[in-house]
N, C-alpha and C positions, 0 to 999 in steps of 0.2 A: 620109233618111226620105222615101219617096214619099208623096204624098197618099193617105190611106186612106179609101176611100169608105164612107159609111154606107148604111143601107137606103134612103135617099131618093135615092141616087146622087150626092150632093153631097160633094166632098172635104173632109176635116177641115181641111186647111191653108187651103182656100178659105173655109170658115166663119170660122176664127179670123182670117184676114186681113180679111174684111169687117167683123167685129165690131170689130177693132182700128181700122180706118179710121173706122167710125161713132163710136167713143168719142173718137178724136182730133178729129173734126169737131163733137163736142158733140151728136150726134143722140140720145143716150140719157141726157141729164141731167148727172150729176155729173162725167163725163169719165173718162179712162183711169186717172189716179192715184187717184181717189177712189171707184172702183167696187168693191164687195165681191164675194167669190166667189159669194154667194147671188144677187146681182144679175146677175152674169155667167152663172150657170146659167139664170136666167129669160130673159135675153136670147138665150142659145143655143137654148133650147127654142122661143122665139118665131120664130127664124129657121129652125130645123130640128126640127120637132115629132116626127119619127120617129126621132131620134137616141137610141141607147141610153144608159143611165146612165154606163157606162164611157167612152163616146165624149164625152159631155157634160163629164166631168171632164177629159178630155184637151184639149178645146177651151179650157176655163177655164185649164188650165196653160199652154197655148201662148199665149193672150192675155196672161197674166201675164208670160211670158218675153219677149214682144214689147215690153211696156211697161217692165219694170224689169230684165230680164236681157239675154242675148245672143241672143235670138230662137231661130232654128232650131238653134244650137249648144248650147243649154242642156241638152238631154237628156244629152249626153256630158260636159258640164262638171259635172253632178251625179252622174255614175257614178263610184263610188270606185275601180273597177278600171281606169279609163282614165287614163294618165299624160300623154298628149300629144294635142292636137287640131290638125290642120293643114289649112288651106284653101289649095289651090294656085291658081296663075294659071289662069283658066278656070272656077274655082268648085268643082272637085272637092274633097270633104272626106275626109280620111284620119284615122284614129285609131291610137294605140298602146295596146294592151292586153296586159299581162303581157309586155312587152318585144317584142311582135311588131306590125308595121304591117299594117293591113288597110283597104281602102276601104269607104266607106259608099255608100249609094244617093243621098245628098243632093248636089245640085249647085246652087250659089248664083249668082245674077246678080251682075255686077260692082258694080252700084249697092248691092246688099245688103251685100256684103263691105266696101265703102267706108263704109257707114253703121255697120256693126259696129265697124270700126276707130275711127271718129270717136266712137262711144259709149264706147269704152274710154279714149281719150286725152284727150278734152275735159275730163272732171272733174278731171284731175290737171294741167291747165294746159299740156299738150303739144299739138302740132298736126302734121299731115302733109299735104303738098301736093307739087306738082311741084318746087318749090324745095328742099323738105326731105322727100325721099321715103322715108326710113327713120326708124322710131321704136321705141324700147324702152320698155316700160311694165310695169305689173303690175296684176292684179285685186285686189279687196279681200281675198281669201283668201290672197294671196301668190303666186298663179300668175303665171309670167313670160310676157310677151307681146312678140313681135316682129312688126312689120308692115313691108312694103316694097311700094311701088306703082309704077305707070308714072312715068317712062320706064325705071327700073332693072329693074322686073319686066316683062319683055317680054310675057308672055302674060296679064298682068292682076295685080291686087293679091293678095299672099300674106299670110296671117295664121297665125302659129304660137303656140300657147298651151301652155306646159309647166306642167302642173298641179302644185300643191303637194299632196303626199300627205295624204289625209284620215285615214290610219291610221298610227300610230306603228310604226316598224320597229326591232326590237332587234338587237343584234349576233348573237344566236343564229339570227336569220332570214337573215343574210347570209353567215355563215361557220361552220366547224365549231367544236365546243366548245373544242378546244385553241387554235385561232386566236382565238376570242372571249376566252378567258381571258388570252392574251398581250396583246391589245389593251386589256383592262380594266386589266392591270398597267401598261401603258404610260401610260394616263390617270392612274392613281393615283400613278405615279412622277413626275408633272409633266413628262414628256418633251415636247419640242417636235416636232410631227408635221406632215408634209405629206402630204395625200391626193391621189394623182394618178390619171388615167384619161382616156379619151376622152370626147367629148360624149355625154351620155346614159348613161354607164357606171354612174352611181349615186354620184358623189362626195359630193354634198350629203346623200344618204340615209345614207351611211356616216358622214359627219361628224356628222349628227344623232345616230346611234346611239352613236358614241363619246363625244360630249359629254354624252349622257344619264348617263354614269358620273361626271361631275364632282360633287363634294360640294355639298350645299345651302349650306354655310357659305362658299362661294367666290363672289366677285363676278365675273361673266362679262360681257364686252362683245362683242357680235357686230357685225361691219361687213360690209355687202354692197352690191352694186349694186341688187339687188331682194331684199327681205326674204323669204327662203325658210326660213331656219332656224327651228325651233320647239323650243328647248331647254326641258326640263321643270324646270330648276332654279328655286329660290325667289328668286334674286337675279341676274336676267338683264336687261341693258340692251341694246336693239336700236337700231343706227344704220344709216341707209340713205343712200347717195350720191344726189346730185341732178344730173340733166343740165342743161345750159344751157337757158334759156327761149327764146321765139321771137326775142328780141332778141340772143341769144348770150351773155347774162350770167346770173349766179346759180348757176354750176356749183359743186358741192362734190364733190371727188374722193375716192376711197377713201383715198388717202395723206393727205389733209387730216383724214379721220376717224381714221386710225391715230394721227396725231400728237395729235389732240384726246383720244383715248381714254387716252393716257398720263397725262393730267391728271385722269382720272376715277377714280383709285384702283382699277384693275383687278387682280384676281388672275390672270385669264387673258383673253387677247384671241383671238377667233375671227374670222378674215378669210375671208369666204365664198369668194372666189377671187382669186388673185394673177395679174394679167395685164398689168401695166404698171409704172410707176415706184414703186408702193407696195411692191415687193419689197424695196428697200433699207430702207424704214422698218420693215417687218415684221421683217427680220433684225436691225436695230438694237434693236427692242423686245425680241426674244427674247434678245439679248445684254446687255440692261441690266435684268434682273430680272423680266421678264414670262415666267416659266417656265410650261410647260404650255400654251403657245399652239398653236393649230391653224389650218390653212389648206388650201386645195386649189389645184391648177393642172392645166392640160391637158398631159398627157404620156403616152407609150406605155409607159414603164417607170420604175422608180425612178432609174436612171442618167439617163434623158432628163429627168426632173423636175429633178434637180440642175443639169443643163446649162441647162435652160430658165430656172431661177432666176438663174443667172449672166448669161444673155443679157438677161433683163428688167432686171437692175440696170444692165448696160452701156447699155441703151436709154434709161435715165433721164437726168436732168439733173445727176447727181452723177458727176463724173469720177474713178473709182477704177480702179486697175490690177487686172488679173485676179487676181493673186496675193492682193491684199487682199480681194477679193470671195470667193475660195475659202476664205480663213481665216475670214471671217465665216460662211460656210455651214457649215464644219466645227464651229465653236464653237456655232452657233445651232441647227442641225437635228440631232435625235437619230435620228428614224426617218422613213422614207418608206413609205407604204402604197399599194399599187397595186390598184385595183378595176377589174374588166372586166365587159362585157356579153357573155355567151356566145352562140353561134349559136342556142340554143333560147330566147333572150330572158331567161334568168335572169341575175342579177348576183351577183358574189361577189368575195372578196379573193383575188387571184392571187399577191401577193408582199408581204412585209414585209422591208424592208432597213434595216440599221443603218448609220449613217454612221460611218466609221472615223475615230477621232481620230488626229491626227498627219499627217505627210507634208509634202512641200515645197509651198509656195504655187504653184509653177510646174507642179505635177502636178494632174491632174484629181482631183476629190473621189472617194475610194474608198468602196465600200459592202461590206457583208457580208450575204448573204442568210440569212434565218432560216427560210424555207419552201422545200420542194422543189418540183419541177414539178407535183406533184399537190396542192399547197396544204396540205401537212402540216408541222407545226413540226419542224424538224430541228436547230435550234440556239437557244440562249437569248442574250439580250442580254449584251454585255460592258461596255457603258457604265454608269457608276455612275448610280443613280437620283438625280434632282435633289431629290426628296423623300426625305430621309434616314430618315424614319420607315417607309418601305416596304422590306420585305425583298426577297430574291431572287425572281424570277418562278417 
């Protein structure tokens, strides 16, 4: 957003910046936090009497964003069509809208970017400095935040905000009717499912859409690094992992929450993303009565997702042979759903694979594709539904 001149030749950003400074310094009475919109309108007109009514409202909004929001980034953070806001080193701001990246005209000073990062992380007890130059956090609406500063970010601080969707997305918005019907059957049958895909492919969005078909009579416990899932069920318990504090203590890992969830009488456990040692805890939960559990992982295909799960278990602190891990995977995972982001920015289900029962533990886990290359259903599941009250798909 370039400063937009009004009829007096004074920039809108300049006016809002001067007003914000005056409020912080107490030149206008009650101060930044206690000044109403009517008072801000009066102050704006006193500083720029020729400003039009629309521009006055914009100044009032910008002062409010400077005081309680994220300042110059706020217009994009309130736009429901924008899914990602990125501030690159050097201050250039990019956005993702409808799956496509585009630059904005806004360029922020390094001091402004650092102030924005501090405004995000300070209220939740985190900090960022040269000794700890990387931080992960989230905004009050669940949007995920990553920040990295010098010396690791060579060109200057980088801030990435992945926004939580303000509009609910259903299965019919992501896939064809026959694929949506198959996924609904998979959820009703209480199958254990892994959703895989690349970064930004829409894994969490699909997980939300699938979990929306869980019955209201089931107790669902969600476990995430940053609480992004918004399940519409009547009995949903949300747990969020906690990073270590400035002293390096107080960390609560996802695997700790998975173990704790087993003591909370869950009908289903939904793990936002498996990326470390919690893989073995999730597999054991699925194999010990927590049927219908869901999770995601980064992978380029269903086969790669199963290989990655095996690797994640091997990377943990539980020494299991590969044959035992593969048997756990065969018994625990029923289906792997692969979601992709297409070149035009749209996202959709590219594959649904059924994990084949049986086989030697020394062999790789086999799958059976249920969709063709065009994303159409060409085969139905052969695995027996875990919910015996559900008929054939």
